[in-house]
Backbone as numpy.savetxt, mean C-alpha at the origin, in Angstrom:
# Nx Ny Nz CAx CAy CAz Cx Cy Cz
6.67 -1.36 10.54 7.34 -1.85 11.91 5.95 -1.65 12.61
5.30 -2.36 13.33 3.95 -2.13 14.39 4.67 -1.65 15.56
3.91 -0.71 15.80 4.23 -0.02 17.07 3.51 0.11 18.19
3.69 -0.12 19.36 2.46 -0.08 20.22 2.21 1.30 20.53
1.17 1.83 20.79 0.59 2.93 20.99 0.20 2.86 22.92
0.87 3.98 23.06 0.74 4.22 24.53 -0.70 4.55 24.89
-1.15 3.93 26.14 -2.20 4.30 26.50 -2.79 5.49 27.20
-3.20 6.12 26.07 -3.60 7.58 26.35 -5.07 7.94 25.92
-5.85 6.92 26.42 -7.33 6.63 26.05 -7.79 5.87 25.02
-6.48 5.33 24.30 -6.85 4.86 23.01 -7.23 3.21 23.64
-7.38 2.62 22.56 -7.79 1.28 23.13 -6.30 0.77 23.40
-6.11 -0.22 24.84 -4.74 -0.83 25.36 -4.38 -1.71 24.25
-2.93 -1.60 24.35 -2.28 -2.82 23.63 -2.55 -2.61 21.93
-3.17 -1.61 21.72 -2.98 -1.52 20.19 -1.86 -1.15 19.65
-1.86 -1.66 18.17 -0.94 -1.30 17.22 -1.02 -0.13 16.31
-0.14 0.56 15.73 0.14 1.14 14.72 0.73 0.69 13.37
0.20 0.78 12.40 0.52 -0.13 11.22 1.00 1.19 10.15
2.10 1.13 9.99 2.80 2.23 9.25 2.56 1.78 7.83
1.97 2.88 6.96 1.49 2.46 5.74 1.93 3.64 4.73
2.74 3.31 3.82 3.33 3.92 2.56 1.92 4.13 1.40
1.28 5.39 1.06 0.30 5.17 -0.14 0.85 5.81 -1.11
1.02 5.21 -2.09 1.73 5.73 -3.49 0.33 5.92 -4.36
0.22 6.98 -5.01 -1.03 7.17 -5.67 -0.88 8.03 -6.85
-1.84 8.45 -7.59 -1.43 9.08 -8.81 -2.38 10.43 -8.81
-3.35 10.39 -8.05 -4.17 11.94 -7.89 -4.78 12.31 -6.79
-4.84 13.60 -6.75 -5.26 14.07 -5.39 -6.49 13.25 -4.74
-7.53 13.04 -5.93 -8.72 12.41 -5.40 -8.60 10.92 -4.93
-7.69 10.74 -5.73 -7.04 8.88 -5.47 -6.73 9.07 -3.94
-5.92 9.94 -3.56 -5.35 9.76 -2.59 -6.11 10.25 -1.09
-7.16 11.25 -1.62 -8.36 11.51 -0.45 -9.22 10.23 -0.19
-9.43 9.59 -1.22 -10.62 8.50 -1.11 -9.83 7.44 -0.33
-8.36 6.69 -0.49 -7.80 6.09 0.33 -7.62 6.50 1.47
-7.27 7.84 2.04 -6.89 8.12 3.33 -8.24 7.93 4.06
-9.60 8.17 3.32 -10.85 8.23 4.03 -11.05 6.74 4.28
-10.75 5.90 3.60 -10.77 4.39 3.63 -9.89 3.96 5.09
-8.62 4.32 5.02 -8.08 4.12 6.13 -8.68 4.56 7.48
-9.23 5.74 7.45 -9.95 6.37 8.63 -11.18 5.71 8.90
-11.88 5.27 7.97 -13.13 4.03 8.21 -12.85 3.14 9.00
-11.86 2.62 8.39 -11.35 1.32 9.13 -10.81 1.53 10.81
-9.97 2.28 10.44 -9.77 2.65 11.98 -11.05 3.01 13.16
-11.68 3.85 12.50 -13.29 4.14 13.25 -14.05 2.36 13.69
-14.22 1.87 12.87 -15.03 0.75 12.84 -14.08 -0.16 13.83
-13.09 -0.12 14.00 -12.10 -0.84 15.10 -12.04 -0.10 16.16
-12.75 1.09 16.18 -12.68 2.01 17.49 -11.21 2.23 18.20
-10.47 2.53 17.05 -9.13 3.04 17.40 -8.89 4.31 16.37
-8.27 5.28 17.33 -8.16 6.61 16.72 -7.04 6.91 15.66
-6.09 6.00 15.72 -5.10 6.17 14.93 -4.46 4.47 14.43
-5.13 3.97 13.96 -4.58 2.58 13.78 -3.57 2.68 12.63
-3.41 3.27 11.76 -2.82 3.53 10.93 -1.91 5.10 10.70
-0.43 4.77 10.48 0.31 6.13 10.28 0.54 5.91 8.75
-0.10 7.05 8.11 -0.16 6.88 6.58 0.63 8.01 6.12
1.61 7.70 5.45 2.61 8.79 4.49 2.12 8.25 3.16
1.93 9.59 2.49 1.26 9.66 0.92 2.23 10.14 -0.04
2.56 9.70 -0.92 3.34 10.20 -1.84 2.93 9.99 -3.55
2.66 10.98 -4.28 2.37 10.94 -5.67 3.48 9.92 -6.23
3.46 9.07 -7.44 4.07 8.25 -8.00 5.18 8.74 -8.69
5.36 10.11 -9.17 6.40 10.85 -9.48 7.58 11.12 -8.24
6.96 11.54 -7.40 7.88 11.75 -6.09 8.54 10.14 -5.74
7.49 9.38 -5.62 8.35 7.73 -5.06 9.31 7.69 -6.32
9.15 7.82 -7.40 10.00 7.36 -8.61 11.44 8.06 -8.30
11.13 9.33 -8.00 12.77 9.66 -8.04 13.24 9.74 -6.51
12.66 9.37 -5.51 13.20 9.02 -4.02 14.08 7.88 -3.78
14.99 8.21 -3.12 15.64 7.10 -2.80 15.53 6.36 -1.32
14.89 4.96 -1.64 14.43 4.68 -0.45 15.31 4.86 0.86
16.27 4.47 0.86 17.10 4.24 1.90 17.52 5.99 2.43
17.83 6.90 1.77 18.18 8.26 1.97 16.78 8.74 2.74
15.63 8.25 2.32 14.38 8.92 2.77 13.59 7.94 3.57
14.50 7.35 4.50 13.58 6.59 5.52 12.87 7.21 6.44
13.35 8.62 6.71 12.76 9.11 7.84 11.49 9.65 7.30
11.36 9.72 5.84 9.99 10.20 5.33 8.90 9.25 5.53
9.18 8.18 6.17 8.20 6.96 6.08 8.37 5.97 5.11
9.00 6.06 4.30 9.19 5.13 3.11 10.17 4.03 3.55
10.98 3.67 4.25 11.54 2.88 4.98 10.92 2.10 6.00
10.31 2.71 6.75 9.41 2.01 7.84 8.15 1.61 7.74
7.38 1.42 6.42 6.46 0.97 5.86 6.27 -0.34 6.15
5.08 -0.69 6.94 4.93 -2.24 6.73 4.02 -2.27 5.92
3.29 -1.58 5.20 2.44 -1.74 3.81 2.86 -0.73 2.94
3.01 -0.92 1.65 2.80 -0.07 0.65 1.36 -0.31 -0.09
0.68 0.75 -0.29 -0.70 0.56 -0.93 -0.35 1.40 -1.91
-0.71 0.75 -3.35 -0.54 1.52 -4.66 -1.79 1.76 -5.12
-2.33 2.78 -5.24 -3.63 3.06 -5.41 -3.72 4.17 -6.98
-4.47 3.41 -7.96 -4.56 4.48 -9.06 -6.04 4.71 -9.28
-6.14 6.08 -9.77 -7.94 6.56 -10.26 -8.04 6.73 -11.62
-6.97 5.97 -12.43 -7.74 6.25 -13.81 -6.47 7.36 -14.49
-5.58 7.64 -14.07 -4.58 8.62 -14.72 -3.57 7.70 -15.35
-3.77 6.32 -15.18 -2.76 5.67 -15.81 -2.05 4.76 -14.65
-1.62 3.64 -15.07 -0.89 2.66 -14.32 0.56 3.07 -14.06
1.15 2.82 -12.71 2.55 3.14 -12.35 3.51 2.58 -13.61
4.48 3.15 -13.69 5.26 3.28 -14.85 6.48 2.00 -14.24
7.45 1.95 -15.02 8.55 0.97 -14.77 9.63 1.87 -13.59
9.51 2.86 -13.33 10.46 3.54 -12.58 9.70 3.05 -11.09
8.13 3.53 -10.94 7.80 3.23 -9.69 7.87 1.55 -9.28
7.58 0.61 -10.48 8.01 -0.72 -10.06 9.21 -0.84 -9.44
10.13 -0.44 -10.07 11.83 -0.57 -9.62 11.95 0.00 -8.07
11.16 1.01 -8.03 11.18 1.53 -6.55 10.53 0.52 -5.58
9.45 -0.17 -5.89 8.83 -1.18 -5.17 9.65 -2.28 -4.79
10.22 -2.81 -6.02 11.01 -3.85 -5.80 11.98 -3.49 -4.83
12.92 -2.21 -4.95 13.78 -2.08 -3.91 13.28 -2.30 -2.58
11.92 -1.66 -2.38 11.27 -1.42 -1.09 11.07 -3.10 -0.40
10.55 -3.70 -1.55 10.12 -5.16 -1.29 11.66 -6.17 -0.82
12.58 -5.63 -1.59 13.68 -6.60 -1.34 14.15 -5.98 0.22
14.10 -4.69 0.63 14.54 -4.26 2.17 13.81 -4.93 2.84
12.45 -5.19 2.53 11.51 -5.81 3.80 11.35 -7.35 3.83
12.30 -7.94 2.89 12.33 -9.37 2.75 12.18 -10.09 4.24
11.48 -11.20 4.62 11.35 -11.57 5.79 10.78 -10.80 7.02
10.15 -9.92 6.59 9.56 -9.00 7.62 8.04 -9.17 7.37
7.21 -9.02 8.25 5.72 -9.10 8.36 5.34 -7.97 7.51
5.47 -7.65 6.45 4.88 -6.49 5.27 4.40 -6.99 4.04
3.57 -6.10 3.66 2.88 -6.50 2.68 2.62 -5.31 1.39
2.47 -5.75 0.20 2.30 -4.70 -0.91 0.99 -4.96 -1.23
0.46 -3.67 -1.39 -1.04 -3.72 -1.97 -1.47 -2.91 -3.07
-2.49 -3.34 -3.72 -2.88 -2.48 -5.01 -4.40 -2.17 -4.90
-4.65 -1.06 -5.30 -6.20 -0.73 -5.21 -6.55 -0.12 -6.36
-7.03 -0.43 -7.55 -7.58 0.21 -8.69 -8.83 0.87 -8.25
-9.29 2.23 -8.85 -10.16 3.03 -8.82 -10.87 3.49 -9.96
-12.19 3.50 -9.76 -12.57 4.52 -11.19 -12.33 3.88 -12.54
-11.76 4.41 -13.29 -12.01 4.01 -14.88 -11.05 3.14 -15.31
-9.81 3.04 -14.31 -8.71 2.24 -14.55 -9.23 0.71 -14.27
-9.17 0.15 -15.38 -9.90 -1.57 -15.55 -8.95 -2.05 -16.78
-9.20 -3.32 -16.78 -8.79 -4.13 -18.09 -7.29 -4.68 -18.03
-6.78 -4.83 -19.12 -5.34 -5.00 -19.11 -4.50 -4.74 -18.42
-4.44 -3.21 -18.36 -3.25 -2.72 -17.56 -3.40 -2.92 -16.34
-4.55 -3.07 -15.72 -4.71 -3.48 -14.30 -4.19 -4.95 -14.09
-4.63 -5.81 -14.82 -4.26 -7.12 -14.80 -2.58 -7.47 -14.97
-1.98 -6.65 -15.70 -0.46 -6.65 -15.68 0.02 -6.08 -14.61
-0.71 -5.20 -14.10 0.10 -4.46 -13.04 -0.17 -5.06 -11.80
-1.17 -5.89 -11.70 -1.20 -7.05 -10.27 -0.15 -8.26 -10.82
-0.16 -8.57 -12.18 0.75 -9.77 -12.04 2.18 -9.22 -11.50
2.53 -7.98 -11.97 3.79 -7.54 -11.40 3.89 -7.16 -10.11
2.83 -6.66 -9.21 2.95 -6.24 -7.84 2.91 -7.83 -7.28
2.18 -8.80 -7.73 2.05 -10.04 -6.77 3.42 -10.56 -7.18
4.06 -10.42 -8.19 5.46 -11.14 -8.53 6.63 -10.64 -7.66
6.41 -9.34 -7.34 7.30 -8.63 -6.72 7.31 -9.18 -5.06
5.79 -9.20 -4.85 5.64 -9.67 -3.50 6.08 -11.17 -3.33
5.74 -11.84 -3.97 6.21 -13.04 -3.84 7.58 -13.20 -3.78
8.55 -12.75 -4.74 9.82 -12.98 -4.69 10.44 -12.50 -3.38
9.89 -11.62 -2.54 10.53 -11.16 -1.66 9.66 -11.71 -0.40
8.75 -12.56 -0.51 7.86 -13.48 0.64 7.14 -12.15 1.57
6.69 -11.49 0.63 5.58 -10.56 1.21 4.14 -11.12 1.00
3.34 -10.37 1.71 1.94 -10.64 1.76 1.61 -9.82 0.48
0.37 -10.28 -0.39 0.07 -9.18 -1.53 -1.34 -9.03 -1.48
-1.92 -7.74 -1.13 -3.27 -7.41 -0.96 -3.97 -6.71 -2.35
-5.06 -7.15 -2.60 -5.58 -6.67 -4.01 -7.14 -6.59 -3.55
-7.65 -5.31 -3.99 -9.03 -5.01 -4.30 -9.70 -4.05 -5.36
-10.70 -4.33 -5.70 -11.06 -3.26 -6.64 -12.59 -3.26 -6.46
-13.09 -1.97 -6.94 -14.41 -1.19 -6.65 -15.38 -2.35 -7.21
-15.03 -2.51 -8.41 -15.89 -3.29 -9.03 -16.03 -4.92 -9.30
-15.18 -5.16 -8.03 -15.24 -6.72 -8.01 -13.77 -7.46 -8.34
-13.41 -8.84 -8.08 -12.33 -9.10 -8.42 -11.98 -9.35 -9.73
-10.68 -8.74 -10.44 -10.64 -9.12 -12.02 -9.78 -10.26 -12.10
-9.34 -10.79 -11.25 -8.41 -12.27 -11.32 -8.73 -13.09 -10.13
-8.61 -14.19 -10.37 -8.96 -15.33 -9.33 -8.02 -15.35 -7.95
-8.45 -15.26 -7.13 -7.71 -15.10 -5.77 -6.74 -16.43 -5.84
-5.37 -16.35 -5.53 -4.61 -17.20 -5.35 -3.84 -17.43 -3.92
-3.01 -18.46 -4.01 -2.46 -18.60 -2.44 -1.54 -17.35 -2.29
-1.58 -16.55 -1.22 -0.67 -15.69 -0.58 -1.18 -14.02 -1.22
-2.18 -14.52 -1.33 -3.32 -12.79 -2.16 -4.44 -12.70 -1.20
-4.48 -11.81 -0.40 -5.52 -11.13 0.55 -6.67 -10.21 -0.70
-8.00 -10.64 -0.98 -8.83 -9.77 -1.58 -9.47 -8.97 -0.67
-9.36 -7.29 -0.92 -10.01 -6.43 0.03 -11.31 -6.26 -0.64
């Protein structure tokens, strides 16, 4: 849910985007949090993104509906970031499917950002899985890669 930020010296009429960051390692988490900070700084907004970060293993055990107060249920964007320790497993994909189903019909998005050594067929399979989850529930899909696009852009996919 986008929430209006009170006019306290920040950009008037600005919105906060609630983001859930699913990551595999501390370096990956730090890199993505820095990216969100740089985007906010370029847009001259002190806090454009309200980010709640969770390691894959924790999300896999999290009950989406019971943990809504932890930021999982309120997220407008779920960004999955992998830094080379391996692609997310079936448990995380099931959790993402539940989140997407809960956010169907809303202005929400599912994103994927592979980083570092993670490349090749595991990434292509994961991109296909995440794109399918997003499409099945009418969500936008955002995909970006350090080394360039690994897959052709398709309708409903934003390349970062």
